[in-house]
N, C-alpha and C positions, 0 to 999 in steps of 0.2 A: 578380720581386721583387728590389729593390735597396735596401740599407740607406742611409739618409740621415743619421741622427743616433742615437747611443747615449749614454744617460745612466745612470750607476750611482751608488748611495750605499749605504754600509754593506754592500756585496756582495763576498764573497770577501775578497781582500786590499785592496780599495778601500774605505777608511774614509770619506773625505770625498766630497762631491759631485764627480763626474768626468764630463766631457762629451767625446765623440769625434764630430767632424763629418767624415763621409766625403766631403763635397763639397770639402774643403780641398785634397786632393792634385791636382796638375796632370795626373797620369797615372792610368790605371785600375789600374796595377799598383803596389802599395806593399808595403813591408816592415814587419812588426811585430817589433821587435828589443829586446833587453834581456838582462840576466843571467838565469841559471837561477833560477827561483823568484820572478822580479820581478813576474809577474802577466800574462804574455802570453796564456796559454791562458785565463785568467779572462775576457778580452774575448770570446773565442770562446764560453765557457760562458754569459756574460751574454746574447749575441745569441740563442743557441739557447734559453735559459731564457725570454726574453721571448716567443718564438714558441710554445714547446711546454711550458713549465713544468718542464723538466728541464735539467740541465747536458748538455754535449755528449757526454761519454764514455759508452759503453754498458757497459764493463767496470767502471768505477768510478762508479756512479750517485750523483749528489749532488743533494739537494733539501732543502727545508725549512730547519731550524735550521742544518744543516751549511753552508749558503751565507751565513749571517749573519756579517758581518765581525767579527773580534776586535779590529780597530783603531778601532771606534766604540763609543760608550757605548750602553747598553741603551735610552736614551730617544730614540735616533736611529732612525727607521724605515728598514729596508733596502728597496730597490726597484731595478728595472731598467725603463727606458723606452726604447723603440725606435720611431723614425720611419722608415718604409720606403715606397717607391713601388711601385706595381703597374701594369704596362702599359708601352707604348713611346711615346716622343716626347711629343707634345702631349696624348695620351690617357691619360698616366700619372696615377694617383690616389695621394694621400698618406694613409696610415693611421698612427695612433699607438697603440701597445699599451704599457700600463704594468702590470707584474706585481710584486706584493709576495709574497715567500716566507713560509712559516710561520716565525715568529721569536719570540724572547723579548723582553718589554717590561718596563721598570722599573715597580715598583708605586709609585703616587703616593698611596696611602692605605691604612689598615689597619695590621696589626701589622708587616708588612715594608716600610713606607713608605721609599722611597729606597734600600732595601738588597735587598729581595726582588724576584722577577720572576715573571711569568706568561706562558704561551704564547698567542700570537695567531695565528689561522688566516690562511692566505694569501688573496690576492684577485687579480683580473685586471680590467683596464679596457681597452676597445677603442673608440677614437674614429674614427668613419667620416669619409670625405672631406668630407661636408657639415657636420661639426662636432658631430654627434649622437653620444651614447654608446650603443653596442650593449648589449643586456641582458647582465648579467654571467654568468648561468647558461649562456648560449648563445654566449659570446665564443670559447671554445676551438673549438667546432665551426665557427664563422664563420671563424676564422683558418685552419683546415684547408681550408675551402672556397676561401678567397682564394689560399692558397699552392698548393693542389692536390697536396700531398705530405704523407706522414706523416713523423714525425721520423726514422725509420730510412731512408726514401727520401731525405730531405733530406740526411742525413749521408753518403749514398753519392755524391751528385752535386754538392752545393754546399758541404759542410763536411767535409773529410777530417780527422778528429781524429788526434791524436798516438797512435801505436801501433796504430791501427785502419785505416790506409789500405789494407792488403792483404787485408782481410776479403772483399770482393767478388771480388777477383782469385783468391783461393784457395778460395772457397766451392764446395761441391759443387753438382751440378746441381739437386738438390731444393731447396737453399737459394736458389740463383739463381732458381729457378722461382717461389718465393713473392714475391721482390722484383720480378721482371719482371711478375708477374700484376697487381700494384698499378699499376706504371708504365704498362703497355701494355694493361690491361683484357682480359686473355686468360682470365679466369675462365669465360667462356662455354664454352670447349673442355673445361675440367675438369667443368663442369656437364653437358656432353654425356656424358662418361664416367660421371659419377655417375648420370645418368638411365638409361644402359644397364645399369649395375650394379643399380639398383633394379628395372628391368623383369626382368632375369635372375633376381634373387632372388624376385620375385613369381611367375615361372613355376616356379622350383624349389619354392616353397611350394605351388603348385597340384599339381605332380607328387607332392610328399610327401603332400598331402592325398588325392590319388587312390590312392596306394600304401596309405595307412592305411585308406581306404575298402575297397579290394580285400582287404586282410588281414582287415578286420572281417567282410565278407560271406563270405569263404572260410571263416572260422571257423564260420559258420552252416550250412555244407554238411554233410549227414548221409549217410554211405556205409554201406549195409547190408553186413554181413560175408558174407552169402550171395551177394553180387554177384560174378560170375565175375572182374571186373577190379578187385576191391577193393584189392589190394596196390598196383597201379600208380597208381590215382587217389588213394589215401591218401598215397603218397609225394609226388605232385605237390602235394597240399594242404599238407603239411608244408613243402615248399620255398617255397610262396607265403607261408605264415605266418612263415617265417624271412626274408622280404624279397626272395626271388628272383622278382621280377615277370616275368622273361623267360620263365618256363614257363607264364605265365598263359594264352596262346592254346591250348596243349596241354591244360591243365587245363579250359578252357571246352569244348573238343571232347568230352572224356570226360564232363564234367558234363552236356552236352546229351544224350548217349547214355543216361546214367543216368536223366535225367528221362523220356525216352521209355519206357524199360523200366519205371520205376515207374508211369507212366500206364497201361500195359497191365495191370500187376498190380492196380491200383485197379479197372479195369473188370471184370476176371475175378472178383475177390473180391467185388465188389458183387453180381454174379449169384448167387454162392454164398450170400451173406447173405440174399437174397430167398427162396431155397428153404428155408434153415434157419428163417427167421422164419415161413414158411407152415406147416411141420411143427410148430413150437413152438406156434403158435396152435391147431392142431387138437387136440394133446394137452392143451393148457390148457383147451379147451372141454369135452373129455371129463372131465377132472378136476373142473371146476366143477360139471358135471351130477351126478357121483357124490357130491359134497359135498351138493348140494341133496337128493337122494334119501335119503341117509343121515340127513340132518336130519329129513326127513319121517317116517321110521321111528322116530326118537328121539322126535319129538313125539307120535306115535300111542301109543307105549308109555307115555310119561309121562302122557298123558290117561287112559288106562285105569287106571293106578295111582291117579290123583286121584279118579276116579269110585268106585273100590273103597273108598277111605278115606272118602268122603262117605256112602256107604251104611252104614258101620259106626256113625256117630254121629248118624244122622237122628232116632232116638227121643229122645235126650238133647236135641237142638236143639228139639224140640217142647215138652218140659217147660219148658225155659228161657224160651221165648217166652210161655207162659201165666203163669209166675211174674213175668215182667217187666211184664205188663199189670196184675196185681193190685197190685204195688208202686206203679205210677203212680196207680191209683185211690185207694189208701189215703192217699197223700200229698196228693192233691187234696182228699179229705174232711178231712184233718188241717188243711189251710190254712184251710178254711172254718170249722172248729171254733175255730181261734185267733182269727179275726176276730169271732166271736160272743162269745167271752170278753172281748175288748178292749172291746166295746160295753157289756157288763155292768159292767166295772170303772169306766168313765167315768160311767155313770149313778149308781153308788153314791158316787163321789167328789163329784159335784155335790150330792147330797142331804146329805151330811155337812157340806160347806162352808156351805150355806144355813142349816143349823141353828145352826152356830157363830156366824155374823154376826148372826143374829136375837137371840141371847143377849147379845152385847157392846153393842148399840146403846144401851140405857138407861144403862148405866154410863158410857159415853163422853160422853153429853149432860150428866150431872151434873158430871163432872170438868172440862169446858170452862167452865162458869159460874164455878167457884171460881178458876180460873187467870186469868180476865178481871179479877176484883176485886183480886187481888194485884198485877197488873201496873199498875193505875191508881195504887195507893198508892206503889209504888216510883218511878214517874215523877215524882210531885210532889216527893218528897225530892230527886231528882237536880236539879231545877230550882232549889231553894233553895241547894244546895251550889255550883252554877255561878255564881250571883249573888255569893256571898261570895268565891269564887275570883277573880272579875273585879276586885273592889275591891282586894284585896291585891296582885294582879298589877301594877296601875297604880302603886301606891305603891312596890313593890319595884323595878320597872323604872326609875322616876325615880331611886331610890337607886343602882342599878347604873351608870347613866349618869354620876352625880356621882362615884362611886368611880373610874370610868375616867378622868375628867378629872383627878382627884387623882393617879392613877398617872402620867399623862402629865406633869403638873406636876412630880412628884417626879423623873421621868426627865430632864425639862428642866433641873431644878436640878443633878442629878448631872452631866449633859453639860456644862453651862456651867462647873461647877467643874473638870471634866477639861480643857476647852478653856483655862480660865484657867491651869491648871498647865502644859499643853503650850505655851502662848504664852510663859509665863515661861521654860521650858526652851529653846525655839527662839530667843528673844531672847538668852539667855546664850550658846548655841552659835554663833549668827551672829557675835557679837562676838569669840568665841575663834577661829573659822575665819578671820576677816579678819586677826587678828594673826598666825596661823600662815602664811597666804599671803604676807604681806609679808616674813616671815622667810625662807620658802622661795625667794622671788624673789632675795633678796640672795645666798643660797647658790648658786643656779643661775648667776647672773651671774659669780660668782667662778670656778666650774668652767669656764664657757664661755670666759673670758679665757685660762685655761691651755691650752685645746685649739684656740685660734684658728688656728695654723699647720698643722693636721692635713692639710687639703686640699693645701697646698703640698708637704708631705712625701709624700703619696700620688702627686702628679704626678711628683716625683723618683723615687719607687719604681717607678712604671710605666715611666719612661724606662730605669731600670736593668734591668727585666725585658725590655723590648724589645731593649736592647743585649745582654743575655744570650742571647736567642733568636737574634739575628743572629750573635753569636759562635758559637753552636752550629751554625748552618747553615754558616758559613764553615769551621769546624773539620771538619765532615762533608765539605764540598767538597774541602778540602785532603787529607783522608784518602783520598777517592776518587781524586784526582789522583795521590797517592803510589802507590796500588795500580795505577793505570793505567800509571805509569812503570815499575814493577817488571814488570808483565805485558808491556809493549811491549819492554823490554830483553830479555826471554826470547825474544820473537818475532824481534827484530833479530838476536840471537845465532844462532837457528836459521836465519834467512835467510842470514846470512854463511856458516854452515857449508854450506848447500845450494849457495851460489854457488861455494865452494871446490871442492866435489865436481864440479860441472858444468864448472868451468874445467879441472880436471885431466883429465876425460874428453874435453873438447873438444880440449885441446892434444895429447893422445895420438892421438886419431882424426885430427886435422888433419895431424899429421906422417905418419901412416900413409897418408893420402890423397895428400899431396904426393909421397911416395915412389912410390906406385902410378901417379900421373899422369905423373911424370917417366919411369918405366919404360915406360908405355904410349906416350908420345910418341916415346921412343927407338925402340920397336918399330915405330911408324908410319913413322918415317924409314927404318928398315931395309927396310920393305915397299916404299916408293917407290924405294929404291935398286935393288931386285931388278927393278922394272918399267922402269928406264931403258934406252934403246936408243940407240946411236950415231946422231947426225944428227937425233934428235928432241928437241924442247925439254923441259927439266925442268918439271914442273907447279908447282915452288916458285920457282926462280930464272929459268927460261926459257932457260938455257944449253943449247947443242946438243952440247957435249962434256962428258964426265963422267969426269975423270981419277981422282978419289978417292971413289967412292961409299961410303956408310956400310955397314959390315958388321953385319948383325943378329945379336943374341944368341939362342941357342936356349933360354935358361933360363926366359924369361917369355912364350913364344909363346902360352900358354894364357890370358893376361890379355886379357879382352874389354872392349869399350866399355860393355856392360851392367853388368859388375862395377864398372867405374870410376864409372859414373853412380850405381850403388847406394851406393858409398862416399861419393860427393859428396853424395848425399841425406842419408846418416847424419851427415856433417859439418855440413850445413846445419841439420839438426834439433838437433844438439848446440850449434851456435852460437846458435840461437834460444833454447834452454833457458838457455844461459849469459847471454845478453843479458837474458832475462826475469828470471832469478834475481838478476842484478846490479841490475836496476831495482827489484825487490822489496826487496833488501837496502838499497839506497840510500833507498828510500821508508820502510822501517822505521826506519832511523837518523834520517831527517828527522822522523819522527813522534815518536821518542824525544826529540829535541832540542826539538820544539815542546811536547810534554807536560812536559818538565823546565822549559822557560821558563814555561809556565802555572803549574806547581807553585811555581816560584820567585816569580813575580809574586803569586799568591794567598797564599802563605805570608808574604811580606813585608808585604802589606796586613794580614793577620791579626795579625802580630807588632806592627805599628805601632798597630793598633787596640787591642790589649791594653795596650800601654804608655800610650796615651792614657787608657784606662779606669782604669789604675792612678792616674793623676793626677786624673781627674775624679770617680771614685767610690771614695774610700777608705772601706772598711767596717771596723767594729770586728771584730776576729778575722781580718781578711783582709790586714792590713798586712804581716805576716811572709811569708805565702804570695806576695803580690804582689811583695815585695822580692826574694825568692829567684827567682821566675819571671822578673822583670824583668832580673836579672843574667844568668840563663841565656839570655834572648832577645838581650841585647846581645852576649854572648860568641858566640852562634850567628851573629848578623848579621855580626860582625867576621870570623868564620871563613869565612862564605859569600862575603864581599866580597874576601877574599884570594885570590890566584891559586895554586891547589894542583894538582899533577899527580902521577901515578904513585903512589909510596908515601904521599904526603901524603893523597891521596884515600882510600886504604885505611885510613889512620889515622883520617881523619875519619869513616869509616863506623862505627868502634868508639867514637867520642867520645860522651859523654853528651848532647851538644847536637845529635845528628842528628835528623832529622825525626821518627822514630818516638818517641824519648824525649821530645822537645819537645811533640809532640801529646798524649802521655799526661799530661805535667805540666799542659798546658792543660786537658785534660779533667778532671783532678783539681781544678784551680782552679775550673772552671765548676761542678762538682758541689758544692763547698764553698760557693761564692757563691750557688748556687741554693737551698741549704738555709737560709742566712742570710736571703736575700730572702723565702723563704716564711714564716719566723718573723716577720720585720719586717712582712710583709704582713698576717699575722694580727693583730698588735698594732695596726697602722694602721687596719684595717677595724673593729676593736672601738672604737677612739678616734673614728673617723668616725661610727659609729652613735650613740655617746654624744653627740657634738657635735650631730648632727642632732636627736636627741631633746631636748637642752637648748634648742636654737634653737626647736624647735616649741613647747616648754613656755613659753619666754619670750615667744613671739609671742602666746600665749593668756593670759598672766598678767594683763595690764592689763584685759582684758575680764572676767576672773574677779574682779579686785578691784572693778570697778564693780558686778558682780553681788552681791558680798559686802556692799558698802555699802547697796545697794538692799534686800538681805535684812534688814539690821539695822533700817532704817527701817520696812519692812513688818511685821516682828515686833513693834516697839513699838506700832504702830497696832493690830495684832491683840490685843495684851495689854490695851489700854484697852477695846476693844470686848468682850472676853471678861468683864471685871470688871462692866461695866454689864449684860450679859446675865444674869449669875449673880444679881445683886440683884433684877432684875425677876422672875425665875422664883421666887424665895423668897417674894415678896409675893403672887403668884397662888396659891401652894400654901396659904398661911395663910387666904386668903379662902374657898377651896373647903372646907376642913376645918370652918369655922364653919357651913356650910349643911347638914350631914348630919342625918337623922332617926333612923337606927339607929346603935347604938354600933359595929357592925362589919358587914362584908359577910356574915359567917356568920350573924348574927342575922336579917338580912333574908332570906336564902335559906332559913333554917329555917322562918320563918313562911310563906314562899311555897310551900315544898314540902309543908307540912302542909295548907294550903288546897287545893293541887292534888291531894293524895292523897285527901282526902275527896270532892272532886268526881269524880275518876276512879272511885272505888269506887261512888258513887251511880249514875253513868252506866253502869257495867258491870252493876249489878243491874237497872237499868231495861231494858237490852238483853236480858238473860237472861229477864226476865219477858215481854217482847214475843215472844221466841223460843218460850217454852213456850206462850204463848197461841195463837200461829200453829200450832204442832205439834198442839195439842189440837183445834183447829178442823178441820185437814186430816184427822186420824185419824177424826173423826165423819163427815165428808163421804165419806171412802173406804169406811167401813163401810156407809153407806146405799147407795152405788153398787153394792157387791158383792151386797147382798141383792137388788137389782133385777135384776142380771145372772143370778144363779143361778136366780131364779124364772123367768126367760125361757128358760134353756138346759135345764132339767130335763125338760120334755115331749119335747124332741127326742131326748135320750139314751134315754128310755124307748121311744120309737117305733122307733129304730134297733136296739135290742136285740131287740125282738119280731120284726122283719123278718129279722134274721140267724139267729135261732133257728129260724124256720120254714124258711128256705132250707137250713140244715144238715140238718134232718130229711128234707127232700125229696131232697137229694143222696144220703144213705145209702140211701134206698129205691131210687133209680135205679140205684146201683152194687151193690145187693143185698148190702150189708154192714151188720153191726151195729157199734155203737161199740166193742165189745170186739175184733171181728175186725180192723178197720182199725188200731186202737191196737196190737194184737199185731204185725201186719206192719210198721208204722212203727217199732216198737221193735226188731225183729230185722233189718230191712234198711234200708240207706240209699238215698237217691234215686239215687246214682251206680251202685248195683248194678243197677237196672233198665236204665240206659243200657249197662252192660257186657254184660248178657245179650242185649240187643237187637243190639249190634254183633257178638257171636259168631254170632248167627243170620243176620245180613245177610252176614257174611263167608263162612259155610258155603254160603249160597245162591249167592253170586258164584262161588265156587270150583267148585261143581258145574256151573254154567252154562258157565263157561269150558272145563272139561274136556270137556263134551259137544260144544261148538263145535269145539275143536281136533281131537278124534277124528274128527268128521264131515269137516272140511276135509282132514286128512292122508289119510284113506282115499280121498277123491276124487282127490287129487293122485298118490298111489301108483298107483292105477288098475291094480292087479294086477302091477306090476313087482317083480322079485326084488331083494333087497338087494345093492348093488355091493361089489367088492373095492377098497378105498381105497388100500392100499399099492401095488398094481400100477399103478393110475392115476397116483399121485403119482410113482412111479419113472420111468414113461415120459415124463411132463411134464418132470421135472428133467433127464433125459438130453437131450431135445430143446432145452431152454434152454441147457444147457452147450455144445452144438454151436454154437448161435446166437451166444453170447457170444464163443467162441473165434474165430469167423469175423468178428464185428464188431471185436474187438481187432486182428486182423490187418489189416482194412480201414483202421481209424483210423491204424495205424502207417504203412501205405503212403501214406495221404493226407498225414500230417504230413511224411513224408520227401519226398514229391513237392512239397508246398507250399513247404517250406524251400528245397529245391534249385532249384525253378523261380523263386522270388523272387530267390535269389542269382544265378542265371543271367541273369535279366532286368535286374538292376542292374549286374552285372559287364560284360556285353557293351557297353553304351554307354560305360561308364567307360573301357574299354580303347580304344575308338575315339577318345574325347576325349583320352586320354593320348598316343596316337600323334600327334595334331595338335599338342599342346602340346610334346612332345619335339622335333618337327621345328622348331617356332618357336624353342624354347630353344637348339637347336644353332646356328641362325643367329645369334641374339643373343650367345651365348657366344663364338663365333668373332669377331664384330665387337668385342665388349667386350675380349677379350684383345688383339686387334690394336691398338685405340685406347688401352688403358690400359697397354700395355707389359708384359703378362703372358705373352707368348708366348716360347718358348725361342728364343734368338738374336735377339729383338727386344724389348728392355726399355725402349725410348723411347716415351713416351706421346704422345698427340695434342697436348696443350698445349705440351710441350717442343718438338715438331716445329714448331709455329707460332712459338714464341718464338725458335727458331733464325733465323727470318727477321729479327726485330728485332736479335738478337745479331750477325748478319752485318753489318747496317748500322752497329751500334755499333763493331764491330771495324774496319770500313772507315775510319770517322772516327778511331778510336783509333790505328790503325797509321800514319796520316799523321804524328801527333805522336811515336809511339814510334820510328818510323824516324829522324826527325830527332834525337831525344834519344839514340838508341843508335848514331848514325853508320851507319845502315843495317844493323846487325848482326842485329836481331831484328824479328819481327812476330808478333802474336798470331793464333792460329787456333783454330777449334773442332775437336773430335774429329770425324773424318769419319763420314758416315752409316753406313758399313759396320761401324765399331767402336763407334758411339755407343750401340747397344742390346745389346752383348754383355756377358753377366754381370750388369750392372746399368745403370741409366739414366745415361749419361754425355753426353747430348745437349748440355748447356750447359757441360761441362767445357772448360777452356781449355788449349791447348798453346802452347808458344813455338817458333817455327821459327828456326833459326840459319842465316843466309845464308852464314856462314863454313863450317860443317860440312855444310850441306844436310840437316840432320835436325831432327826435331821431338822435344821433350821436355816434361815437365810444368813448369808455371809454378812449382811449389814448388822446382825446382832453381835458380831465379834467385837471384843474390846479393842482399844487402840493397839496394844501389843500383839494380840492375836491376829488382828488385821494385817499388821506389818509382816508377821511370819508367813501368813497365808499369801500375801502379795509377793513376798520374796520368793517363796516356793513356786508360785505360779510363774514368775518371771524366769526362774531357773528352768522350769519344765518347758516353757515355751522356747527358750533358747536351745534346749536339747532337741526339741522337735524340729525347729527351723534348721538346725545343723544336719539333722537326719534326713529331712525332706528335700533339701536343696544343697547340692554339692558346691554350688557357686558362692554360697554365703559362709564365711568363716568368721564367726564372732568370738574372738579370743579376749574379750574385755567385758567388764561389768563394773559400773560405779553405782554405789548406793549412797544417797545423800540423806543423812539423818534417819530417824525412825527407831534407832536402838535405845533412845532414852525412854521409850514407852515399854520396854521389856524388863521383866524381873531378872534377877541374877542367873537363875537356871536357864530361862529362855534365851537370854543373851548368850550364855556359854554355848548352848546348843546351836544357835544361829551362826555364831562364829565358827563352830566346829564344822557345820555344813559348808560354810564358805571356804574353810581351809581344805576340806576334802575336794571341793570343786577346784580350788586353786592348785591342788596337787598335780593337775594335768598341765595344760598349756595356757589356761585362761588367766588373764590378769584381772584381779579384783581389787577395787579401791573403795574404802569405806570413809565417807565424809561425816565426821561426828565430833562433838566436843565432850562426849561422855568420858569421864575420867577412867572408869574401869576398863574401857577398851584399850587404853594405853598399856595396861599390864598384860592384856591377852594377845595383842598384836605387836610384834617387835619392830618391824620396819614401818617407819612413820615419816610422813611428809609434814613438817611443822610449818604452820602459816602464822605470821605475826604482822602487826600493823603499827606504824608510827606516823608522825606528821608528814613523811615523805611518801606514804602509801604502804602497800602490802609487800611482804618479802617471804621467801620460802627457803627451806633447807632440809636435806635428808638426814634422818637419824636411823642408821642401819645397825641391825643386830650384830 
């Protein structure tokens, strides 16, 4: 990668469009020079920002709005565009990357138009060599692919930023390992270590699972307390449960022996249980037989008792059986007697009814003939009344229709009169409305002319409101800037105090170190003097004669080089702190100045704007406030323009016109103005609504006038029509009244109702006569029918009675009972009594038969055996069962113990065998992991570090060629030797510096600032060489060095420049950013950076 062209606009201190063409220098080594703060490092930031979207510094990260230039207006878009080449010679390809940071943009519409701002997100554009634009979302990843380096890697080998050039040099081994991993792709070796660790952890997990399983199964082991080795095996079990798996083998041996003992106990107890069960069965059979025999004796005794009881009531049962038969016969005869009486009653009823109907028949015939003659006369009268009613109905109906037409005519006359009145009123109202409308139009036009300028006033009012909002925003920004100045002053004061403390510490420690160093060197000289021998050359001057050797002091012989180096290290640390605190103090003061400048600039704009508003928007009630504030602003501006120092500044802090007082006055002004504007806005809104309503009404008034005139004409026409209609209706009414036959409708209806009444009465009488005629005829027919029916039924009734009477007599003879006997029995006994008596007899018979059967069966079963002793048989059976249950319980206990212990033994044995194999494998893996991960005592260097030492050795080889030239052969960089690289911690990538003068190694941290710069520069160059060598895809043809040359003496600086010139003799482009004057004489091609009130500017000065 080699930069070709860099374009900046509104970026950092570069306000205007600035272009830097890196092809202009005649040499590959050029100097970027200019005053402090001119914008040299900003070029560096712009190049890195274009590639990675961030500025160069890692300690002071800048991106987004921070990068937007204060020297450009908000309507100017900030951007950085970089054209760079990738590849070597003819195969190089040109890429163009354009990156816009997140920035603020001026509002072009809305409330804050031309005054407010909004935030715009950043963007990136990558143009490929073929001219196509790469997708924006993937542009960053594509740039990383083209460059082959991350930003942090790029900063280590291509861009050494100000204050950060010693990071890699002094970085710890673990930090270097992360950097080298990306550069040289050594993550494979760390992956190996991680894989070993994962496998080790997996085996440890399996071992833990086996341990848990063993503890779980051991908990299932049951140890009988009567076992002779109970205490020993119980103790082993507790050890296993507590996690002491080492005793598991001994525990398994005892458990196996316990299982064999329990197995023997199970076999022996099983035989005992068989014998006890056999004895129990024998005793149970004897007891069951005794129960059966005892039951037979009980049955026999019970049957004999039953037979005895049956014999006692046998005579009574016989009498009840005879009485039951008599009751049944009596009720049978009684039933037949009732049927005979029913037949007699039916015969008598039929004879009586026949006689009654034969007597009624002549009377009914005579009555029927009289009713027929009456009905005929009534019917003739009804017909005459109907004819009269019909004649009157037609005449009345005609009159009713005529009366209805008269009513309609009267209604029409009334309606036409009402219409005429309404038409007259409508005509009058239409003429009055038209006059009112014309008068209202004149009033509206007069009011509208008074409110014509309302919209213009509202536009002015909105402008005032927008101006008020902008002023509020600017006042808030000014207040924020004022608070920022006050806060930053406190920080600057604290930074100066910190610098003073660090300077005092450094001065004291530096004097102490110089004193120790001088004493140590004096002692070294004394030591050499003691070693001088006549005739042998001095190791310092080479003389072979030594007339006045140095006499060593005995006061400081205990001062060692290690103590001196320790003191030197402390001095170096204090110096670094002093330099850091000085830089922080200087930066804080610069920030105060910048914030004060922004405050001054923003405040002046605010004051100018308020004075302009005073002239442009004089408000009623605001003139006095504006005049007072305007005088204060002018006094304040005059005081700020005057050059004040010391006491004058203190006096100005107490003046009424300081920023705090002025801003409070402005806030008061804005509050008062806001209140007045709100009141004015209310009035203007009301006037605007009124004007809008008036304009809408006037827009409609012409149409309304036309409608009014039309209404007047229509009302006149309707009035004429209504008058004609009323006259016609009155003529028709007179004609209808002249055609009437009745004086009134009531007279017509009276005659009609009388005729209708007579007809209805005659018709009702005719219907009643017909009804009586019909009823009389039906009654005569019914009487004749009943006589015929009774005459036919009477012989049957007589015959049935005779038959039932004969059967009744026959039944009494058969049952051998007289009518008095059966009647007496039926009267004294119910039918249910016979059934009860019969049931008692049947029950007695069954009971007797059952007792006889039982006695016979029990006697045969006993067969002469004596009655058994049940208590003795039961006692013997229970004793035998008790012995059997005890033996069975004992056997089940032995079985459960044997089963649990045998299952535990069968599970634990293979688990322990598996555990042994896993532990053997784990031991090997753990040893290998500790060795490769650097976790062994005395060997803390891991595998990846060991591999990276190979690359670091090559880097140091290339770096030392430059370092030796720059340091005049005094120093070279070395790695910590392998013997010490893993002691205590991983120091495999730690760097030491070897002094060819003293012949000793020391830490790179002990190098001075200039020496550290040369070492870091040499290391960066060596790393770039190694990266180029190890990766054909990475072509770094650029290096920028930001400052650091100021810490070198003249000779070291010349050597460093010489090394860079040699490096630039190839294809690498090297830029040095520095303000050191001597470099201007040594480097001919220069990019000169300057700065004025419009921002930074650049120009080439070519040799």
